[in-house]
C-alpha positions as a Markdown table, in Angstrom:
| # | Residue | x | y | z |
|---|---|---|---|---|
| 1 | Met | 67.0 | -0.1 | -16.1 |
| 2 | Thr | 69.2 | -1.3 | -13.4 |
| 3 | Lys | 71.7 | 1.3 | -12.2 |
| 4 | Gly | 74.5 | -1.2 | -11.5 |
| 5 | Leu | 74.2 | -2.7 | -14.9 |
| 6 | Phe | 74.1 | 0.8 | -16.5 |
| 7 | Asn | 77.3 | 1.7 | -14.7 |
| 8 | Phe | 78.9 | -1.6 | -15.8 |
| 9 | Ala | 78.0 | -0.9 | -19.4 |
| 10 | Val | 79.5 | 2.6 | -19.3 |
| 11 | Lys | 82.7 | 1.3 | -17.6 |
| 12 | Val | 83.1 | -1.3 | -20.4 |
| 13 | Ala | 82.5 | 1.3 | -23.1 |
| 14 | Glu | 85.1 | 3.7 | -21.5 |
| 15 | Glu | 87.7 | 1.0 | -20.9 |
| 16 | Asn | 87.5 | -0.1 | -24.5 |
| 17 | Lys | 87.2 | 3.4 | -26.0 |
| 18 | Ile | 83.8 | 2.7 | -27.5 |
| 19 | Pro | 81.9 | 5.9 | -28.1 |
| 20 | Tyr | 78.5 | 6.0 | -26.5 |
| 21 | Gln | 75.7 | 8.4 | -25.7 |
| 22 | Ile | 73.1 | 8.4 | -23.0 |
| 23 | Lys | 69.5 | 9.1 | -23.9 |
| 24 | Arg | 67.0 | 10.0 | -21.3 |
| 25 | Arg | 63.6 | 9.1 | -22.6 |
| 26 | Thr | 60.9 | 11.8 | -22.6 |
| 27 | Ala | 58.1 | 9.7 | -23.8 |
| 28 | Gly | 57.4 | 6.1 | -24.8 |
| 29 | Gly | 60.0 | 3.5 | -23.8 |
| 30 | Thr | 60.7 | -0.2 | -23.5 |
| 31 | Asp | 59.8 | -2.9 | -21.0 |
| 32 | Ala | 63.2 | -2.9 | -19.4 |
| 33 | Ala | 62.1 | -0.9 | -16.3 |
| 34 | Arg | 58.9 | -3.0 | -15.9 |
| 35 | Ile | 60.9 | -6.2 | -16.1 |
| 36 | Ala | 63.5 | -5.0 | -13.6 |
| 37 | Ile | 60.8 | -3.9 | -11.1 |
| 38 | Thr | 58.4 | -6.8 | -11.4 |
| 39 | Thr | 60.8 | -9.7 | -11.7 |
| 40 | Gly | 64.0 | -8.3 | -10.1 |
| 41 | Thr | 65.9 | -9.2 | -13.2 |
| 42 | Pro | 68.6 | -6.6 | -14.0 |
| 43 | Ser | 67.6 | -4.9 | -17.2 |
| 44 | Leu | 69.3 | -2.5 | -19.6 |
| 45 | Val | 68.4 | -1.0 | -23.0 |
| 46 | Ile | 71.2 | -0.8 | -25.5 |
| 47 | Ser | 70.2 | 0.6 | -28.9 |
| 48 | Ile | 71.8 | 1.6 | -32.1 |
| 49 | Pro | 71.3 | 5.3 | -33.0 |
| 50 | Ser | 69.2 | 5.5 | -36.1 |
| 51 | Arg | 66.7 | 7.6 | -38.0 |
| 52 | Tyr | 63.2 | 6.7 | -39.1 |
| 53 | Ile | 63.0 | 3.7 | -36.7 |
| 54 | His | 59.3 | 3.2 | -37.1 |
| 55 | Ser | 59.3 | 3.3 | -40.9 |
| 56 | Pro | 59.9 | 0.5 | -43.4 |
| 57 | Ile | 63.4 | 1.8 | -44.0 |
| 58 | Cys | 65.6 | 2.6 | -41.0 |
| 59 | Val | 68.9 | 4.5 | -41.6 |
| 60 | Leu | 72.0 | 4.0 | -39.4 |
| 61 | Asn | 75.7 | 4.6 | -39.5 |
| 62 | Ile | 77.6 | 1.3 | -39.9 |
| 63 | Asn | 80.2 | 2.5 | -37.4 |
| 64 | Asp | 77.4 | 2.9 | -34.8 |
| 65 | Tyr | 76.2 | -0.6 | -35.6 |
| 66 | Arg | 79.8 | -2.0 | -35.2 |
| 67 | Asn | 80.4 | -0.1 | -31.9 |
| 68 | Thr | 77.1 | -1.2 | -30.5 |
| 69 | Phe | 77.8 | -4.8 | -31.4 |
| 70 | Lys | 81.3 | -4.6 | -29.9 |
| 71 | Leu | 79.9 | -3.1 | -26.7 |
| 72 | Leu | 77.2 | -5.7 | -26.3 |
| 73 | Ser | 79.7 | -8.5 | -27.0 |
| 74 | Leu | 82.1 | -7.2 | -24.4 |
| 75 | Ile | 79.4 | -6.8 | -21.8 |
| 76 | Leu | 78.2 | -10.4 | -22.3 |
| 77 | Ile | 81.7 | -11.8 | -22.3 |
| 78 | Lys | 82.6 | -10.0 | -19.1 |
| 79 | Glu | 79.4 | -11.0 | -17.4 |
| 80 | Val | 79.8 | -14.7 | -18.3 |
| 81 | Leu | 83.4 | -14.8 | -17.2 |
């Protein structure tokens, strides 16, 4: 994860009153840090809070889905412009 990109995402969420939560991983993870370190590409993980993520049926709150979609859309629009 790239700290500048993380701070940007939090700022976008706060400016647009999008609820968010920060999770510090304790085990496992994604390839975001490895990509950022090895290629220098800014990386950030944005995920939708959900239950049973590694099962055939994942459960999530539709409002969490919509807020995550809105946040990601705004981040991409602001980065492009």
